[in-house]
C-alpha positions as CSV (number, residue, x, y, z in Angstrom):
1,M,-4.1,7.3,-14.4
2,A,-3.0,4.2,-12.5
3,E,0.6,3.3,-12.3
4,R,0.0,0.1,-14.3
5,S,-2.5,-0.9,-17.1
6,F,-4.0,-4.3,-17.3
7,K,-5.9,-3.8,-20.6
8,A,-4.0,-6.7,-22.3
9,E,-4.3,-9.1,-19.4
10,V,-8.0,-8.4,-18.9
11,E,-8.7,-10.2,-22.2
12,H,-7.6,-13.5,-20.5
13,L,-10.5,-13.1,-18.1
14,R,-12.8,-14.2,-21.0
15,K,-11.4,-17.7,-21.0
16,G,-13.8,-20.5,-20.4
17,T,-14.0,-24.2,-19.4
18,G,-11.0,-26.2,-20.6
19,D,-8.7,-23.2,-20.9
20,T,-5.6,-22.5,-18.8
21,F,-5.1,-19.1,-17.2
22,T,-1.6,-17.9,-16.6
23,G,-0.9,-14.7,-14.7
24,E,-0.7,-12.9,-11.3
25,G,-2.7,-13.6,-8.2
26,I,-4.8,-10.4,-8.5
27,L,-5.9,-11.4,-12.0
28,A,-6.8,-14.9,-10.8
29,I,-8.9,-13.4,-8.0
30,T,-10.8,-11.3,-10.6
31,K,-11.3,-14.4,-12.8
32,A,-12.6,-16.3,-9.8
33,L,-15.1,-13.6,-9.0
34,L,-16.5,-13.8,-12.6
35,E,-16.6,-17.6,-12.4
36,N,-18.6,-17.6,-9.2
37,G,-21.5,-15.3,-10.3
38,V,-20.6,-12.1,-8.4
39,G,-23.2,-9.5,-8.8
40,Y,-21.3,-6.4,-7.7
41,V,-17.8,-5.4,-6.7
42,G,-16.2,-2.4,-5.2
43,G,-13.3,-1.3,-3.1
44,Y,-10.6,1.3,-2.3
45,Q,-7.0,1.0,-3.4
46,G,-4.2,0.3,-1.0
47,A,-1.1,-1.8,-1.1
48,P,-0.7,-4.7,-1.5
49,I,-4.2,-5.0,-3.1
50,S,-4.2,-1.8,-5.1
51,H,-3.8,-3.5,-8.4
52,L,-7.0,-5.5,-7.9
53,M,-8.9,-2.3,-8.2
54,D,-6.9,-1.4,-11.3
55,V,-7.7,-4.7,-12.9
56,L,-11.4,-4.3,-12.1
57,A,-11.4,-0.8,-13.6
58,D,-9.7,-2.0,-16.8
59,A,-12.2,-4.9,-16.9
60,E,-15.3,-2.6,-16.5
61,D,-16.6,-3.4,-20.1
62,L,-16.5,-7.1,-19.4
63,L,-18.2,-6.6,-16.0
64,G,-20.9,-4.6,-17.8
65,E,-21.4,-7.4,-20.3
66,L,-22.1,-9.9,-17.5
67,G,-24.4,-7.5,-15.6
68,I,-22.0,-6.9,-12.8
69,R,-22.0,-3.5,-11.0
70,F,-18.5,-2.1,-10.3
71,E,-17.7,1.0,-8.2
72,A,-14.4,2.6,-7.2
73,N,-15.5,3.7,-3.8
74,A,-14.6,6.9,-2.0
75,S,-13.3,5.1,1.0
76,E,-13.0,1.7,2.6
77,A,-16.1,2.5,4.7
78,A,-18.1,3.2,1.5
79,A,-16.9,0.0,0.0
80,A,-17.9,-2.1,3.0
81,A,-21.3,-0.4,3.0
82,M,-22.0,-1.8,-0.5
83,L,-22.3,-5.2,1.0
84,A,-25.6,-4.2,2.4
85,A,-27.0,-5.4,-1.0
86,S,-26.3,-9.0,0.1
87,V,-28.2,-8.6,3.4
88,H,-31.7,-9.0,2.0
89,Y,-31.0,-10.1,-1.6
90,P,-29.5,-13.4,-2.8
91,I,-26.8,-11.5,-4.6
92,R,-23.1,-12.3,-4.3
93,G,-21.0,-9.2,-3.6
94,A,-17.3,-8.6,-3.1
95,V,-15.3,-5.6,-1.9
96,T,-11.6,-5.1,-1.5
97,F,-9.2,-2.9,0.4
98,K,-6.0,-3.1,2.5
99,G,-5.8,-4.4,6.0
100,S,-5.4,-3.6,8.7
101,V,-5.8,0.1,8.3
102,G,-8.5,-0.3,5.6
103,V,-10.4,-2.7,7.9
104,N,-10.2,0.0,10.7
105,V,-11.8,2.6,8.4
106,A,-14.5,0.1,7.3
107,S,-15.1,-1.3,10.8
108,D,-18.5,0.4,11.4
109,A,-20.1,-0.9,8.3
110,L,-18.4,-4.3,8.7
111,A,-19.6,-4.7,12.3
112,N,-23.2,-3.9,11.3
113,L,-23.0,-6.4,8.4
114,A,-21.7,-9.1,10.7
115,S,-24.5,-8.5,13.1
116,S,-27.4,-8.5,10.6
117,G,-26.0,-11.4,8.6
118,V,-26.4,-11.9,4.9
119,N,-28.6,-13.8,2.4
120,G,-26.2,-13.6,-0.6
121,G,-22.5,-14.4,-0.3
122,A,-20.6,-11.4,1.0
123,L,-16.8,-11.5,0.5
124,V,-14.3,-8.9,1.9
125,I,-10.9,-9.3,0.1
126,V,-8.3,-7.8,2.3
127,G,-4.7,-7.2,1.3
128,E,-2.7,-8.2,4.3
129,D,1.1,-7.4,4.5
130,Y,2.2,-7.9,8.0
131,G,6.0,-7.3,8.1
132,E,6.2,-6.6,4.4
133,G,6.6,-2.9,4.5
134,S,3.5,-1.6,2.6
135,S,1.5,-0.7,5.7
136,I,2.3,2.1,8.1
137,M,1.5,0.0,11.1
138,Q,2.1,-3.6,12.0
139,E,-1.2,-5.1,13.0
140,R,-3.3,-8.1,11.9
141,S,-6.9,-8.1,10.8
142,Y,-7.5,-11.3,12.7
143,A,-8.7,-9.5,15.8
144,F,-11.5,-7.9,13.9
145,A,-12.6,-11.2,12.5
146,M,-12.8,-12.6,16.1
147,K,-14.5,-9.5,17.4
148,S,-17.3,-9.4,14.8
149,Q,-17.2,-13.1,13.9
150,F,-16.2,-12.8,10.3
151,W,-15.1,-16.1,9.0
152,L,-11.4,-15.6,7.8
153,L,-9.8,-17.4,4.9
154,D,-6.0,-17.4,4.4
155,P,-5.3,-19.6,1.4
156,R,-2.0,-21.2,0.3
157,P,-0.2,-18.8,-2.1
158,N,-0.7,-20.5,-5.4
159,L,-3.3,-19.6,-8.0
160,A,-5.3,-22.8,-7.8
161,S,-5.7,-22.4,-4.0
162,I,-6.5,-18.7,-4.3
163,V,-9.2,-19.3,-7.0
164,K,-10.7,-22.1,-4.9
165,S,-10.8,-19.9,-1.8
166,V,-13.0,-17.3,-3.6
167,G,-15.6,-19.9,-4.5
168,D,-15.3,-21.4,-1.0
169,G,-15.7,-18.0,0.6
170,F,-19.0,-17.3,-1.2
171,A,-20.3,-20.8,-0.5
172,L,-19.3,-20.5,3.2
173,S,-20.9,-17.1,3.5
174,E,-24.2,-18.4,2.1
175,A,-24.1,-21.7,4.1
176,S,-23.7,-19.8,7.4
177,N,-25.4,-16.5,6.5
178,S,-22.2,-14.7,7.6
179,P,-19.8,-12.4,5.7
180,V,-16.4,-13.9,5.0
181,M,-13.0,-12.1,4.9
182,L,-10.5,-13.4,2.4
183,M,-7.0,-12.4,3.5
184,V,-4.6,-12.2,0.5
185,R,-1.0,-11.6,1.5
186,I,1.4,-9.6,-0.6
187,R,3.0,-12.8,-2.1
188,S,-0.4,-14.1,-3.1
189,C,-1.2,-10.8,-4.8
190,H,1.8,-11.0,-7.0
191,V,2.6,-14.7,-7.3
192,T,2.4,-16.0,-10.8
193,G,1.1,-19.4,-11.9
194,R,-1.7,-21.1,-13.8
195,F,-5.0,-22.8,-13.2
196,E,-7.8,-24.4,-15.2
197,T,-10.5,-21.9,-15.9
198,R,-14.3,-22.3,-15.9
199,D,-16.9,-20.2,-17.8
200,N,-17.8,-16.8,-16.5
201,V,-21.3,-16.8,-14.8
202,P,-23.6,-13.8,-14.9
203,P,-25.2,-13.2,-11.5
204,P,-28.5,-15.2,-11.1
205,L,-30.0,-11.9,-9.8
206,S,-28.5,-8.7,-10.9
207,V,-28.6,-5.5,-8.8
208,R,-30.6,-3.9,-11.6
209,D,-33.2,-6.7,-11.3
210,A,-33.2,-6.5,-7.5
211,L,-33.9,-2.8,-7.7
212,S,-37.2,-3.5,-9.5
213,S,-38.3,-6.0,-6.8
214,P,-37.4,-4.6,-3.4
215,M,-37.0,-7.0,-0.5
216,R,-36.9,-6.2,3.3
217,D,-36.8,-8.2,6.5
218,F,-37.0,-6.2,9.7
219,K,-35.4,-9.1,11.6
220,R,-32.0,-8.2,9.9
221,V,-32.1,-4.6,11.0
222,V,-29.5,-3.8,13.7
223,L,-31.9,-2.5,16.3
224,P,-33.1,-3.9,19.6
225,P,-34.5,-6.4,20.1
226,M,-33.3,-7.9,16.8
227,S,-29.6,-7.0,17.5
228,Y,-29.8,-9.1,20.7
229,A,-31.1,-12.0,18.7
230,H,-28.3,-11.5,16.2
231,E,-25.7,-12.4,18.8
232,H,-27.5,-15.6,19.7
233,D,-28.0,-16.4,16.0
234,K,-24.2,-16.1,15.5
235,I,-23.4,-18.6,18.3
236,D,-26.4,-21.0,17.9
237,N,-26.8,-21.2,14.2
238,R,-24.2,-19.4,12.0
239,W,-21.1,-20.7,13.8
240,P,-22.1,-24.4,13.8
241,A,-23.2,-24.0,10.1
242,A,-19.7,-22.6,9.3
243,E,-17.9,-25.4,11.1
244,K,-20.0,-28.0,9.3
245,F,-19.3,-26.5,5.9
246,I,-15.6,-26.3,6.7
247,L,-15.4,-30.0,7.7
248,E,-17.6,-31.4,4.9
249,N,-15.8,-29.5,2.2
250,R,-12.3,-30.1,3.7
251,L,-11.3,-26.4,3.4
252,N,-8.4,-27.1,5.7
253,E,-5.7,-29.5,4.3
254,H,-3.5,-32.2,5.7
255,F,-0.1,-33.1,4.2
256,G,2.4,-35.8,5.1
257,P,1.9,-39.0,7.2
258,E,-1.3,-39.5,9.1
259,E,0.5,-40.3,12.3
260,G,3.7,-38.9,13.8
261,K,5.6,-38.1,17.0
262,V,5.3,-34.4,16.3
263,G,3.2,-32.2,14.0
264,I,3.0,-28.7,12.6
265,V,0.0,-26.5,12.3
266,C,0.5,-23.5,10.0
267,L,-1.6,-20.8,8.3
268,G,-2.3,-21.3,4.7
269,G,-0.6,-18.0,3.7
270,I,2.8,-19.1,5.0
271,Y,2.6,-22.7,3.8
272,N,5.2,-22.1,1.1
273,S,7.7,-20.7,3.7
274,V,7.2,-23.7,5.9
275,I,7.7,-26.2,3.1
276,R,10.8,-24.5,1.9
277,A,12.3,-24.6,5.4
278,L,11.4,-28.3,5.7
279,Q,13.1,-28.9,2.3
280,R,16.3,-27.2,3.6
281,L,16.2,-29.5,6.7
282,G,15.7,-32.6,4.5
283,L,12.2,-33.2,5.8
284,A,10.3,-32.4,2.6
285,D,10.8,-32.7,-1.2
286,I,10.3,-30.1,-3.9
287,S,6.7,-31.3,-4.4
288,G,5.7,-30.6,-0.8
289,N,5.7,-34.2,0.4
290,T,6.8,-33.9,4.1
291,S,8.0,-36.4,6.7
292,I,6.2,-34.5,9.4
293,P,2.4,-34.3,9.6
294,L,1.3,-30.8,8.5
295,H,-2.1,-29.3,9.1
296,V,-2.7,-26.2,6.9
297,L,-5.4,-23.7,8.1
298,N,-6.9,-22.2,5.0
299,V,-9.6,-21.1,7.3
300,T,-8.1,-19.4,10.3
301,Y,-11.3,-18.4,11.9
302,P,-13.4,-20.1,13.1
303,L,-11.1,-22.9,14.3
304,V,-12.8,-26.3,14.1
305,K,-12.1,-27.9,17.5
306,S,-12.7,-31.5,16.5
307,E,-10.4,-31.2,13.5
308,L,-7.5,-29.7,15.5
309,L,-7.8,-32.2,18.4
310,E,-7.9,-35.1,15.9
311,F,-4.6,-33.8,14.4
312,C,-3.0,-33.4,17.8
313,A,-4.0,-36.8,19.0
314,G,-1.1,-39.1,19.9
315,K,1.6,-36.5,19.3
316,E,4.1,-35.5,21.9
317,A,4.5,-31.9,20.6
318,V,2.8,-29.7,18.0
319,L,4.3,-26.5,16.6
320,M,2.0,-23.6,15.8
321,V,3.5,-21.4,13.0
322,E,1.6,-18.1,13.3
323,E,3.2,-15.0,12.0
324,G,2.5,-11.8,13.9
325,Q,1.2,-10.9,17.3
326,P,-0.8,-11.4,19.4
327,E,-0.7,-15.2,18.9
328,F,-4.5,-15.5,18.6
329,I,-4.6,-19.0,17.1
330,E,-2.0,-20.4,19.5
331,Q,-4.0,-19.2,22.4
332,Q,-7.2,-20.8,21.1
333,L,-5.4,-24.1,20.3
334,G,-3.8,-24.1,23.8
335,A,-7.2,-23.6,25.4
336,M,-8.6,-26.5,23.4
337,L,-5.9,-28.9,24.5
338,Y,-6.1,-27.7,28.1
339,K,-9.8,-28.2,28.4
340,E,-9.7,-31.6,26.9
341,G,-6.9,-32.6,29.3
342,R,-4.5,-33.4,26.5
343,T,-0.8,-33.8,27.3
344,T,0.4,-32.7,23.9
345,K,3.1,-30.0,24.3
346,L,2.2,-26.9,22.3
347,E,5.0,-24.7,21.0
348,G,4.9,-21.5,19.0
349,K,6.0,-18.1,20.2
350,G,9.2,-18.6,22.1
351,I,10.6,-20.9,19.4
352,F,9.6,-18.2,16.9
353,P,9.9,-14.5,17.7
354,R,6.8,-12.8,19.1
355,A,6.9,-10.0,16.6
356,G,8.2,-9.3,13.1
357,E,8.0,-11.1,9.7
358,Y,9.0,-14.8,9.5
359,T,11.7,-14.5,7.0
360,G,13.3,-17.6,5.4
361,Q,16.1,-17.7,8.0
362,I,13.7,-17.2,10.9
363,M,11.4,-20.0,9.6
364,L,14.4,-22.3,9.1
365,D,15.8,-21.6,12.6
366,G,12.4,-22.1,14.3
367,L,11.6,-25.4,12.6
368,D,15.1,-26.7,13.2
369,T,14.9,-25.8,16.9
370,F,11.5,-27.6,17.3
371,V,12.6,-30.8,15.5
372,R,15.9,-31.0,17.3
373,Q,14.1,-30.6,20.7
374,Y,11.3,-33.1,20.1
375,A,12.2,-35.4,17.2
376,P,15.9,-35.2,16.4
377,E,15.9,-38.7,14.9
378,L,13.9,-37.4,11.9
379,L,16.7,-35.1,10.8
380,P,19.2,-36.4,8.3
381,G,22.7,-36.9,9.6
382,K,24.2,-34.1,7.6
383,V,21.7,-31.7,9.2
384,L,21.8,-33.1,12.7
385,A,25.6,-33.1,12.9
386,P,27.0,-31.0,10.0
387,N,30.8,-31.3,9.4
388,A,31.1,-27.6,8.7
389,P,30.2,-25.0,11.2
390,K,27.2,-22.7,10.5
391,P,28.5,-19.5,8.8
392,E,28.2,-16.4,10.8
393,L,25.7,-13.9,9.3
394,P,26.6,-10.3,9.7
395,D,24.2,-7.9,11.3
396,L,23.3,-5.8,8.3
397,S,21.5,-3.2,10.4
398,K,24.9,-2.2,11.7
399,T,26.7,-2.0,8.4
400,V,24.0,-1.0,5.9
401,P,22.3,2.3,6.6
402,I,18.5,2.4,6.7
403,R,16.7,3.7,3.6
404,P,13.7,5.6,4.7
405,P,11.0,6.5,2.1
406,G,11.3,9.8,0.3
407,F,9.9,12.0,-2.4
408,C,10.4,11.0,-6.1
409,T,12.6,13.0,-8.3
410,G,10.8,16.2,-9.3
411,C,8.0,15.7,-6.8
412,P,5.9,18.9,-6.6
413,E,5.5,18.4,-2.8
414,R,9.1,19.1,-2.2
415,P,8.9,22.9,-2.8
416,I,5.9,23.1,-0.5
417,F,8.0,21.9,2.4
418,A,11.1,23.8,1.4
419,S,8.9,27.0,1.5
420,L,7.5,26.0,4.9
421,K,11.0,25.4,6.2
422,M,12.1,28.9,5.1
423,V,9.0,30.5,6.7
424,E,9.8,28.7,10.0
425,Q,13.3,30.2,9.8
426,E,11.6,33.6,9.8
427,V,8.7,33.3,12.3
428,G,9.8,30.3,14.4
429,Q,8.8,26.6,14.5
430,H,5.2,25.6,14.6
431,Q,3.1,22.6,15.7
432,I,2.7,20.6,12.5
433,T,0.9,17.4,11.9
434,G,0.9,15.3,8.8
435,D,-1.5,12.9,7.1
436,I,-1.2,9.6,5.4
437,G,0.2,9.9,1.9
438,C,3.5,11.0,0.2
439,H,3.5,14.2,2.2
440,L,4.1,12.2,5.3
441,F,7.7,11.8,4.1
442,A,8.3,15.5,5.0
443,C,8.8,14.4,8.7
444,L,12.1,12.8,7.6
445,P,15.3,14.6,6.7
446,P,16.0,17.0,5.2
447,F,12.7,18.8,6.0
448,E,11.8,17.3,9.4
449,I,8.4,18.8,9.3
450,G,5.5,17.2,11.1
451,G,5.7,14.4,13.6
452,S,2.4,12.6,13.8
453,T,-0.4,11.0,11.8
454,M,-3.7,9.7,13.0
455,G,-5.4,8.4,9.9
456,Y,-6.2,9.1,6.3
457,G,-7.7,12.6,6.0
458,L,-7.3,13.3,9.7
459,G,-4.4,15.7,9.5
460,P,-6.3,18.9,10.5
461,A,-8.4,17.0,13.0
462,S,-5.2,15.7,14.6
463,N,-4.3,19.3,15.5
464,A,-7.7,20.1,17.1
465,A,-6.2,20.0,20.7
466,F,-3.8,22.8,19.8
467,D,-6.4,25.1,18.5
468,G,-7.1,26.8,21.8
469,G,-5.3,30.0,21.1
470,G,-1.6,30.7,21.4
471,E,1.2,32.7,20.0
472,R,1.5,30.6,16.9
473,R,-1.0,28.8,14.7
474,A,-1.0,25.0,14.2
475,I,-0.3,23.8,10.7
476,S,-1.7,20.6,9.2
477,I,-0.9,18.8,6.0
478,I,-3.4,16.8,4.0
479,G,-3.4,15.3,0.5
480,D,-6.0,15.5,-2.1
481,G,-6.6,11.8,-1.8
482,G,-7.1,12.1,2.0
483,F,-9.3,15.2,1.5
484,W,-11.8,13.3,-0.6
485,H,-11.5,10.1,1.4
486,N,-12.3,11.5,4.9
487,G,-10.8,15.0,5.2
488,L,-13.7,17.1,3.8
489,S,-16.2,15.9,6.3
490,T,-14.0,15.0,9.3
491,S,-11.1,17.5,9.2
492,I,-12.3,20.5,7.3
493,G,-15.9,20.2,8.7
494,N,-14.4,20.1,12.2
495,M,-12.3,23.2,11.5
496,V,-15.3,25.2,10.2
497,F,-17.7,24.0,13.0
498,N,-15.2,24.9,15.7
499,K,-14.1,28.2,14.1
500,S,-10.5,26.9,14.0
501,D,-7.7,29.5,13.8
502,S,-5.3,27.0,12.4
503,V,-3.8,26.5,8.9
504,A,-4.4,23.5,6.6
505,I,-2.3,22.9,3.5
506,I,-3.9,20.6,1.0
507,V,-1.3,19.0,-1.3
508,D,-3.2,18.6,-4.6
509,N,-1.1,16.4,-7.0
510,Y,-4.1,15.4,-9.2
511,Y,-4.3,11.8,-8.2
512,S,-4.4,9.4,-5.3
513,A,-0.6,9.2,-5.9
514,A,0.4,7.2,-2.9
515,T,-1.7,4.2,-3.9
516,G,-0.8,4.0,-7.5
517,G,-2.0,7.2,-9.2
518,Q,-5.8,6.5,-9.5
519,D,-8.1,9.3,-10.4
520,I,-10.1,11.2,-7.7
521,P,-12.8,13.8,-8.0
522,S,-10.3,16.7,-8.4
523,S,-8.1,15.0,-11.0
524,R,-7.6,17.0,-14.1
525,A,-7.8,13.9,-16.3
526,K,-10.9,13.2,-18.4
527,N,-12.4,9.9,-17.2
528,K,-15.3,8.5,-19.2
529,T,-16.7,6.5,-16.2
530,K,-15.9,8.9,-13.3
531,S,-16.7,12.5,-12.5
532,T,-13.4,14.4,-12.4
533,N,-12.3,18.1,-12.6
534,N,-14.2,19.0,-9.4
535,P,-12.1,21.8,-7.8
536,I,-11.1,21.4,-4.2
537,T,-11.7,25.1,-3.6
538,K,-15.4,24.8,-4.5
539,A,-15.8,21.9,-2.0
540,L,-14.1,24.1,0.7
541,Q,-16.4,27.0,-0.1
542,G,-19.4,24.7,0.2
543,A,-18.1,23.5,3.6
544,G,-18.0,27.1,4.8
545,V,-14.3,28.0,4.5
546,K,-13.8,31.7,3.8
547,W,-10.0,32.1,3.7
548,I,-8.8,30.0,0.7
549,R,-5.6,30.4,-1.4
550,Q,-5.1,28.5,-4.6
551,I,-1.6,28.0,-5.9
552,D,-1.5,26.3,-9.3
553,R,2.3,25.8,-9.5
554,T,4.0,24.6,-6.3
555,Y,7.4,25.0,-8.0
556,D,7.0,28.8,-7.6
557,V,8.8,28.7,-4.2
558,T,8.7,32.4,-3.7
559,R,4.9,32.6,-4.0
560,M,4.5,29.4,-2.0
561,R,6.6,30.9,0.8
562,E,4.7,34.2,0.8
563,T,1.3,32.5,0.9
564,I,2.3,30.3,3.9
565,R,3.7,33.4,5.6
566,E,0.4,35.2,5.0
567,A,-1.6,32.3,6.5
568,L,0.5,32.3,9.6
569,T,0.4,36.1,10.1
570,T,-3.0,37.3,8.9
571,D,-5.5,38.9,11.3
572,Y,-8.3,36.7,10.0
573,D,-9.7,34.6,12.8
574,G,-10.9,31.4,11.2
575,P,-9.9,28.3,9.2
576,K,-7.2,29.1,6.6
577,V,-6.7,26.6,3.8
578,I,-4.0,26.7,1.1
579,V,-4.6,24.4,-1.9
580,A,-1.1,23.8,-3.4
581,S,-1.5,22.1,-6.9
582,S,0.9,20.6,-9.2
583,E,0.7,17.2,-11.0
584,C,2.5,14.2,-9.5
585,M,5.8,14.1,-11.5
586,L,5.8,10.3,-11.5
587,N,2.4,10.1,-13.1
588,R,3.3,12.9,-15.5
589,Q,6.4,11.0,-16.6
590,R,4.4,7.9,-17.1
591,R,2.1,9.8,-19.4
592,E,4.5,12.1,-21.2
593,K,7.6,9.8,-21.6
594,P,6.0,7.4,-24.1
595,Q,4.7,10.3,-26.1
596,R,8.1,12.0,-26.1
597,N,10.0,8.8,-27.0
598,K,7.5,8.2,-29.9
599,A,8.1,11.8,-31.1
600,I,11.9,11.4,-31.0
601,A,11.7,8.1,-32.8
602,G,9.5,9.7,-35.4
603,G,12.2,12.4,-36.1
604,E,10.4,15.3,-34.4
605,R,12.3,18.0,-32.7
606,V,11.9,17.7,-29.0
607,E,13.4,19.8,-26.2
608,V,14.0,18.2,-22.8
609,P,15.0,20.5,-19.9
610,R,17.9,19.6,-17.7
611,F,19.5,21.5,-14.8
612,G,23.1,21.7,-13.8
613,V,25.4,23.2,-11.2
614,D,28.3,25.4,-12.2
615,Q,31.1,23.9,-10.2
616,D,33.2,27.0,-10.5
617,V,30.5,29.1,-8.8
618,C,29.2,26.5,-6.2
619,T,30.7,27.2,-2.8
620,G,30.1,23.7,-1.4
621,D,28.0,24.6,1.6
622,H,25.2,22.2,0.4
623,A,22.4,24.4,1.6
624,C,20.5,23.7,-1.6
625,I,20.5,19.9,-0.7
626,R,19.2,20.6,2.8
627,L,16.3,22.6,1.4
628,S,15.5,20.4,-1.6
629,G,16.5,16.8,-0.9
630,C,16.0,15.8,-4.5
631,P,17.5,12.4,-5.3
632,S,19.1,13.8,-8.4
633,L,21.0,16.4,-6.4
634,S,24.1,14.8,-5.1
635,L,27.8,15.6,-4.3
636,K,30.8,15.7,-6.7
637,K,34.4,15.7,-5.7
638,L,36.5,18.1,-7.7
639,D,40.1,17.4,-9.0
640,D,41.1,20.9,-7.9
641,P,43.7,20.6,-5.1
642,L,42.7,24.0,-3.7
643,R,39.1,22.9,-3.1
644,D,38.6,20.2,-0.5
645,D,34.8,20.2,-0.1
646,P,32.6,18.4,-2.7
647,V,30.2,20.6,-4.7
648,A,26.6,20.1,-5.6
649,H,25.9,18.0,-8.7
650,I,22.8,17.1,-10.7
651,D,22.8,13.7,-12.2
652,Q,21.1,12.3,-15.3
653,S,17.9,11.3,-13.3
654,C,16.9,15.0,-13.3
655,V,13.4,15.5,-14.8
656,G,13.8,19.3,-15.2
657,C,11.3,20.4,-12.7
658,G,13.5,23.4,-11.7
659,N,12.8,23.0,-7.9
660,C,16.5,23.1,-7.0
661,G,17.1,26.4,-8.8
662,E,13.8,27.9,-7.5
663,V,14.7,27.0,-3.9
664,A,18.2,28.4,-4.3
665,D,16.8,31.7,-5.7
666,A,14.1,32.0,-3.0
667,A,16.5,31.3,-0.2
668,I,19.1,33.7,-1.6
669,L,21.6,30.9,-2.0
670,C,24.4,30.8,-4.6
671,P,23.5,31.4,-8.2
672,S,25.3,28.3,-9.4
673,F,22.2,26.6,-10.9
674,Y,21.6,26.8,-14.6
675,E,19.0,25.4,-17.0
676,A,20.0,23.6,-20.3
677,K,17.9,22.3,-23.1
678,V,18.7,18.9,-24.5
679,V,17.5,19.0,-28.1
680,H,16.6,15.8,-29.9
681,N,16.5,15.8,-33.7
682,P,17.8,19.4,-34.0
683,T,17.3,21.4,-37.2
684,G,20.2,21.8,-39.6
685,F,21.0,25.3,-38.4
686,E,21.0,24.2,-34.8
687,A,23.4,21.3,-35.6
688,W,25.7,23.7,-37.5
689,Y,25.6,26.3,-34.7
690,A,26.2,23.7,-32.0
691,G,29.2,22.4,-33.9
692,L,30.6,26.0,-34.3
693,R,30.2,26.7,-30.5
694,T,31.9,23.4,-29.6
695,R,34.9,24.2,-31.8
696,I,35.2,27.8,-30.4
697,I,34.9,26.6,-26.8
698,S,37.4,23.8,-27.4
699,W,39.9,26.3,-28.9
700,L,39.4,28.6,-25.9
701,Q,39.8,25.7,-23.4
702,T,43.0,24.6,-25.1
703,R,44.4,28.1,-25.1
704,R,43.6,28.5,-21.4
705,A,45.1,25.2,-20.5
706,G,48.3,26.1,-22.2
707,S,48.8,29.1,-20.0
708,R,48.1,27.4,-16.7
709,L,50.5,25.8,-14.3
710,T,50.1,22.0,-14.3
711,F,51.1,19.7,-11.4
712,T,52.3,16.4,-12.9
713,G,53.7,14.9,-9.7
714,E,57.0,14.1,-11.4
715,G,60.2,14.5,-9.5
716,V,58.6,14.6,-6.1
């Protein structure tokens, strides 16, 4: 169950010539694939491109009608390997995943693809989010494009440009027999707009037809001596062909006057930010007409030397606007100017920061500095010499606390780490490594469990160096998504092969929860197009794991704690794996809440559990918060003058999972937690009984209040 359904929007993908499509960038990309005769699509979900896979999944019926093969791949590597179909066959294929971590996973397949070259158009749609916060590391995919000579597109973030780039990408791939990477930034993924549609085109050669007529060419096999020839083919044939296509089809764009004292070169993906900054400086209008010559690189690799040198000709200075580091394009452009003996001054990093996202203010400050230094006469008087001083911007990092990621309310992973923390209090701290996914949040307060991650599904493998014997066993955490992605073969297989005496905890929340709640092989949902309900325990047994414990309800903190203690203290010498299963509460809420609301609206009796804290019993030591960390568990200041410390309080965001009470009970904390049932549409007897109880309690409270000493504050 994905976090968002696109069933309604998918119907717009059927629009043909003469229609106008309105929607998000990811939908426009899907429509462009259909218009350009794609034969197969695949991918692996990951922000900011996750929703593209959700769109494709919801459009599977339409894809089938056109004869297009769709597959939700087990990993980025599996997705990239699909493009092998375009090596020999004239079939257009596209795969999608996130960059740069997704590109890292897929690198083996992509490198082989780039070496052999392609016959049909091969497009890798990469969701790039440098500086945006969706990726765990700040890197760029550009280095991979340079290393393997993938042609890299970075279109301007509007629907018409994005749609055009898909068609250009396929055509460029076929013209140069090289795979093409289409980089789609987070703003391009979710930007809304419109474009004129064309008819959907079935693939001229479907994968089904190709299967009946096999083709092979040993010259494309990556083996010596062919692989040596591939490198020469890249340089002598494919690269010139790509440059020719880029020039003839004007894939890069020029805005503003033809000549000028200064110029700006920018990547297509940050064009909107550049134009907005120029508007604020009075050097461009709302339509994008600029007073400064602007060269937009919709193709960032390869760089066409003649095109760039022509743009720089006659200019005193050129500013390269390149977000992220290293400054690959700036270095290449600088080398071009130097080798040609040009005197044009090249600016870039230095005026702009070397690292970090180019926010609106950073872009404005950088362009302002450049123009003031090299062409101040272009600036309007009110910008060049403003009457009012620039307002001081406070450093929010010093006044606003950071907001680290954390578990959702009711998350079934929280009791796992509470149990582990309690066990560590008994037997001492252990070496713990995490894995990519929601469970990585356990390294943050209040749990502070785990301190490293090496890649998706690599949690247990990350602890291999510590498995040489010692007083305490190493513990690794891995999610069900990571387990099926890479963990079964790499981590669990490694544990079995090396007879590891460590402990692995597999957090099974039924979905690939961190990327949007997509189904995986062990999901409990019934999926008509995918094989689900494949138990993780059976896969572990097949891999050779003998010591396995299955826990079907992670909220049972007592059992969870006892199982972890058993794994750490047992005499069994070999891999020990705990499968801790409970459904992702967020996905459960997405499924059950509409059903519950419908039932309530229909007049059905519905009970909703809620938990609370008895403030008269709570001691205010807040140990429950330190062991739970649930967002609904907060502090409440009492009016009682004899109690200074705030008590624990559960707000209305509670989903009734019961974790706080379970933890308090297992840790032998205070018995202040209670469970209540909120009854919607009660029966007549329930309503009468509730009214009677309310009247009796009100009478007792009034009686009690009348006998108590009250401090009014008068006469003091």
